[in-house]
C-alpha positions as CSV (number, residue, x, y, z in Angstrom):
1,M,-3.6,-11.2,3.7
2,P,-3.3,-8.5,2.3
3,H,0.3,-7.7,2.0
4,I,0.8,-4.1,1.0
5,T,4.2,-3.0,-0.4
6,I,5.0,0.7,-1.0
7,D,7.8,1.4,-3.5
8,Y,8.8,5.0,-3.6
9,S,11.4,7.5,-4.8
10,P,13.7,8.4,-1.9
11,N,13.5,12.1,-2.7
12,L,10.1,12.1,-1.0
13,E,11.5,11.2,2.5
14,P,11.9,14.9,3.6
15,E,8.2,15.6,2.9
16,V,6.4,12.3,3.4
17,D,6.3,10.4,6.7
18,I,6.6,7.0,5.2
19,A,6.0,5.2,8.5
20,A,2.7,7.1,8.9
21,L,1.7,6.3,5.3
22,C,2.3,2.6,6.2
23,D,0.1,2.9,9.2
24,T,-2.6,4.8,7.2
25,L,-2.7,2.0,4.7
26,R,-2.8,-0.7,7.4
27,R,-5.8,1.0,9.0
28,A,-7.6,1.6,5.7
29,A,-7.2,-2.1,4.8
30,I,-8.7,-3.1,8.1
31,E,-11.5,-0.6,7.7
32,T,-12.7,-2.3,4.6
33,G,-13.9,-5.3,6.7
34,E,-12.7,-7.6,4.0
35,F,-9.3,-8.5,5.5
36,P,-8.4,-10.3,8.7
37,V,-6.4,-8.0,11.0
38,A,-3.8,-10.6,11.7
39,G,-3.0,-10.9,7.9
40,V,-2.5,-7.2,7.2
41,R,1.2,-6.3,6.6
42,V,2.5,-3.1,5.2
43,R,6.1,-2.5,4.2
44,A,7.9,0.3,2.3
45,F,11.1,0.4,0.2
46,A,12.9,3.4,-1.3
47,A,14.2,2.7,-4.8
48,S,18.0,3.0,-5.0
49,H,17.9,4.5,-8.4
50,V,15.1,6.3,-10.3
51,S,14.5,8.2,-13.5
52,I,11.1,9.8,-13.9
53,A,9.3,11.5,-16.8
54,D,11.6,14.1,-18.3
55,G,14.5,13.2,-15.9
56,N,13.9,16.1,-13.5
57,P,15.2,14.9,-10.2
58,E,12.3,16.7,-8.4
59,H,9.7,14.3,-9.7
60,G,8.6,11.6,-7.2
61,Y,6.5,8.5,-7.2
62,I,4.8,6.2,-4.8
63,D,3.6,2.9,-6.2
64,I,1.4,0.8,-3.9
65,S,0.9,-2.9,-4.5
66,L,-1.6,-5.0,-2.6
67,R,-1.2,-8.8,-2.9
68,L,-4.3,-10.6,-1.9
69,R,-5.1,-14.3,-1.5
70,G,-7.6,-15.3,-4.2
71,G,-11.2,-15.9,-3.6
72,R,-12.9,-12.5,-3.3
73,D,-15.3,-11.4,-6.0
74,L,-14.6,-8.4,-8.2
75,P,-17.0,-5.9,-6.5
76,T,-15.4,-6.7,-3.1
77,R,-11.9,-6.1,-4.6
78,E,-13.0,-2.9,-6.3
79,R,-14.5,-1.5,-3.0
80,A,-11.3,-2.4,-1.1
81,T,-9.1,-0.9,-3.8
82,A,-11.1,2.3,-3.8
83,H,-11.0,2.6,0.0
84,V,-7.2,2.0,0.4
85,F,-6.3,4.2,-2.6
86,A,-8.5,7.0,-1.2
87,A,-6.7,6.8,2.1
88,A,-3.4,7.1,0.3
89,E,-4.7,10.1,-1.8
90,G,-5.9,11.8,1.3
91,F,-2.7,11.2,3.2
92,L,-0.6,12.6,0.3
93,A,-2.9,15.4,-0.9
94,H,-0.8,18.2,0.8
95,V,2.4,16.8,-0.9
96,M,0.8,16.5,-4.3
97,A,-0.4,20.1,-4.1
98,R,3.2,21.3,-3.7
99,R,5.3,19.0,-5.9
100,S,5.4,16.5,-8.7
101,L,4.2,13.2,-7.4
102,A,2.9,10.2,-9.3
103,L,0.7,7.9,-7.1
104,S,-0.3,4.4,-8.3
105,F,-2.0,1.4,-6.8
106,E,-2.5,-2.2,-8.0
107,M,-4.3,-5.1,-6.3
108,R,-3.3,-8.6,-7.4
109,D,-4.8,-11.9,-6.5
110,M,-2.5,-14.8,-5.6
111,D,-3.5,-18.4,-6.2
112,P,-4.1,-19.9,-2.7
113,A,-2.8,-23.3,-3.9
114,L,0.5,-21.7,-4.6
115,S,0.8,-19.4,-1.6
116,P,1.2,-21.5,1.6
117,K,1.0,-19.5,4.8
118,T,1.6,-20.1,8.5
119,G,2.3,-17.9,11.5
120,S,1.5,-17.2,15.1
121,T,0.3,-13.5,14.8
122,R,-3.3,-14.4,15.7
123,D,-2.1,-16.1,18.9
124,H,-0.4,-12.9,20.0
125,L,-3.0,-10.2,19.1
126,K,-4.3,-8.1,22.0
127,G,-8.0,-8.4,22.6
């Protein structure tokens, strides 16, 4: 873990390279040193329908959710949150300077006893 999900308004697609944002967040999560590379997953979904603030269709949002297996202390989670959010802010700064864009982030712990995992990614990593 972590699993990072990006939920965003589809009106951002002409201005935001969502695939590059996914990669930026993946790299930022790894840079924290707190997450195993094989466990990092980033995915993005455009909302089918949105209504934001005063209803102006020019408003946009990006909501980032990071699900994390429980067990890390609060200072560790705070540092990781700050690092990943700063990467998102940096990536989106040029867009936020030009248009209405709400950016939010939430890290959530999952109970390891209720979140079984298996996979072969580690077996197939290069290097």
